N, C-alpha and C positions, 0 to 999 in steps of 0.2 A: 419570221416566216412560220407558216403552219407546218405541221409534221408532213403533210402531203407534199408541200412545196419543197421541203428539205429533201425528202426521198427522191422526188423527181429531178432536183438539181444534181444529186449525186449520181442517179442512174443516167442522166444525160451525158455525164462525163465518162461513162463506161464504154470502152472500145474493145470488143472481143475481136481478136485477130483472125478468127476462123471465118472464111467466106460464107459457109452455110449458116453460122450463127448470125452474121450480119443480115443475111437474107431473111432468116426466120424472124429476127427482131423487127426489121422494116416491114415485112408482110403483116405481122401481127399488129404493128402500130397503125398501118393503113387500114386494116380490117376493123379495128376498134375505135378509130377516130373519124370515121366517115365513110371511107371505102369508095364505092362507085356512085357516079351521078351521070345524068344525061344532060349535056349542054349542047344546044344547037344540033340536036339529033346525033350527037357524037358521044361515045363513052368517055367520061372523064374520071380520073382518079383524084380524090381530094382527101386531105387530112386536115382536121380542125384541131389546133393545139393551143395550150395555155401560154406558152412562152415563145418569144422570138428566138431565143437561143436554141430551143428544141426544133423550131421550124427551120432554122438555117441548117441545123445538123441533118434533118430529114432531106432537105433539098440537096445537100452535098452528097448524102448516101445515094439518092436517086441518080445523081449524075455519075458517081463513081461506079455504082453497081449495074446501072441499066442505060447509061449514056443519054438520059433525057434531061432537059433543062426546064424545071418546073417554075411556075409563077408563085410568088409570095405576096399574100394580101393581108393587110391589117384590118380586122373586122371589129367594129364596136358591138359590144354585147347588147342583146335585147331579148325580151320574152323570158323564157326559162333559163337562158344562159346569160348570167350577169358578168360584167367585166369584159374587157377587150380580149380577143383571141386572134390567132393567126391561122390563115388557110394556106396550105401548100397544094397547088393544083397542077395537074398534068392533063392538058386537053389535046394538044397535038401529040399523037402517038399514045393516047390514053388507053385505047383498047389493046394495043400490043403490050403495054406495061401491065394491064390487068391480067392478060393471059400469062405473062412471064411470072408474075407474083402469085398466080393461082387464085386471084379474085374472080376470074371468069374461067369456066371449064371449056373443053374443046367445042362444045355446042353453043358457046357464047351465053351460057346461063350463069348467073351470079352464084358463087359458092357461099352457102349460108353459114358454114362452119369455118374451119381452117383447112388448108391443103393437107392431104393425108401424109405427104412426104415430109412435112414439118413436124406433125404430131408423133411420127414414128422415128424421129431423128435421135441424135445423141443427147446426153444430159445438158451439154452446153447449148444445144439448139432449143431444148425445152425451156431452159432458163431464159434464153433470149426471147422466146414467145411470151413468157410472163413479163419480162422487162418491157417489151414493146406494148403489151396490153395495159400495164400499169401506167406507163408514160402517156398513153392515149386516154385512158378513162378510169384510172385508179384513184382511190382515196384511202387515207389511213387516219384513224381517230385515236384519241388519247387512250393510254392504258386505263383499264377499269372494267366495270361489269359489262358495259356496252361496247368495249373495244372491238374494232373490226378492221381488217384490210379488205377492201371491197373494189370490185371492178365491174362497171356497167357494160353490158354486152349488147351488140347490135341484133342478136337473134339467139333463141334457145340453143341452136346447134353450135354457135360460137361459144356459148357458156359451157356446154358439155365438152367441147374440145379442150377448153382451158382447164376444166376439172380433171380430165384425163391426163393432161400434161402435168398438172399439180401432183396427182397421185404417183406418177412415175418419178417425181422428184422427192417424194416423201412428205408432201404438204397436204394435210387433210382439209381440202377445200370442198365447198358445197355449192350447188347451183340452186337459186331460188328466184322467185318472181315477186317484185314489189311494185304494186300499182301498175301491173301490166308490163313492167320493164324487167327483162332477165338480168340477173346479177350473179357474180361468183363471189363468195364470201369466205374468208378465213377468220375465225373468231378466237380460238384458244391462244393465250399469250405466247406460249412457246412456239406454236405453229406460225404465228405472225413473225416472230424472230427468225425462224428458219426460212420463211418465204422471202423476207427482206435479204437475208444472206444469200439465198440461191439466186435471186435476181441480180446480185452484185452490189447491193447497198450495204456494205459491211459496216460502215460508220453508223448508219441509221439503225442497223440491226443491234449494234452494241449499245447505242443510246436508248433504243426502245427497251432493251433488257434492263438497263439501269433504272429507267423510269418505272418500269413494271415492278422491279424489286423494291424501289423506294416506296411505291404506292402500297405494296403488300405489307411492308414494315409499318407504314402509317396506319393501315387498316388494322393490323394486329395490335398496335398500341392503343388505338381507339377502342377495340373490343375489350382489351384489358381494363382501360379506364372506365368504360361503361359497366363492366363486370364489377369493378371495385366500387363504383358509385352505387350500384344496386345493392351490393353487400353492406355498404355503409348505411344506406337507407333502411335496409331490413334490420340492421343492428340497432339503429336509432329507434325504430318503431318497437322493437322487442324491449329495449330499455324503458321506453315510455310505458309500455303495457305492464312490465314487471313492477315498476315503481308505483303505478296506479293501484295494482292489486295489493302490494305490500301496505300502502297507506290505508286502503280499505280494510285489510285484515287487522291492522293495529287498532283501527277505529271500532271494528266489530267486537274484538276481544277485550279491549280496554285493559283493566287491571288483571284480567285472567291470563294474560300472555306469560308463559314461562320465560324466565330471564334470558336463557340462552337463545331462545327463538326471537325475543325482542331485540337482542344484540344483533343477530343476523339481519333482521328487518331494518334496523336503524343504520346498519352499515350499508345496506342496499340504497337507502334514501340519501345517505350522506355522500355516497360516491356513485352517482347515477350512471355515469358512462364507463365505470370500471368493469373489468371482466371478473368472473367468479374467482379466478386465481388471485387477482389483485385485491379483491375484497378480503380474501383469506389472509393476505399479508397485513392488512389494516387491523385485523382482529387482535385482541390481547387475552390470552396468548394466540399466536398465529394459528390459522386453520388451513386445512387443505381445501381445494375448490370443491371437492365432493362433499366435504363436511358442510361448507357454506350452502351449497345447492340443496343438500338434504334438509338442513334447518329451515330454509326458505320454503321448501315444498311442504314441510310439516306445519309451518305457520299458516300457509294458505289453506291447506286441507282442514286444519282446526277451525279457521275462520269460516270457511264455506259450510262446514258441518253445523256450526252454531247459527249461521245465517239461515240455513234450512230449518233448523229447529224453531227459530224465532220468527220465521216467515218474512224475512227482510232480504233486500238485494245482496247477492254474494259478491265476492271479489271481482269476478268477471264483469259485473255490471259497471265497475268503475273504469274499465278500459275505454279510452277515448275512441270515437269512431275513426277508422283509418289506421289505428295502431294494432288491430287484431292480427294482421298478417305478419 
């Protein structure tokens, strides 16, 4: 199952005992899953849902809370909506239900946001609003740079109502429009964890946090590996450049090389991958790394000076292309 399906399966099983929370969840679910329609010149309330389990639960809640008996229809997906889905419809008594749930105002006008009595309710009511909205139109993507908990909204006013409820719950949600469709998005990893927990998906919240932490650890390891690889490449390039210059220096100076400088140069060529400290241990008698570095510097300086006097390429000219850095 996808992350979204896992979260919805867990939220479907959540049953808040508070009557106001049940009403808030059901109203939000109806608002974000379809809401109002006109069928045969009558107001109908309809919810289009992804699972038959959720559809049956919505039908049961409608009967228990409002005493209406909805129609359940299995609909094959087409067009923009792929896969089969389920419609819960209330035609007989639809207008009365719409008024009771706050989808219609007293003048029979559709409410574009959410009923004010819901968005000013208790924390459990606000959490129920988010739970219903996510069950109706929510998605959750994998942890990572583009991770997001997102809810598609029927109108900008509904998006703003959802954002307001989120802020009262301590969730930093934002409203945005994507290709003309209003959405509410939670992006930061910790904020997503909090949103899942507030909605009641405690298992999904814990799983999400573990997945996020594992991903961050892997990302940290990858950064270290890449850093080490870069250091190794730079060290290898530096060793190639140093050996090329030493070879050129010995060639330029020939028999004029002082014995102690020749020894340092030959040590460098004999142990091309060794550090200066390691080169010092190979010397007889042993030398400090500063002594080795100083002798190699003097060897190169002497050779470059002679090359300039003789008008020939110096030691830098021997460095292969790509090894300069």
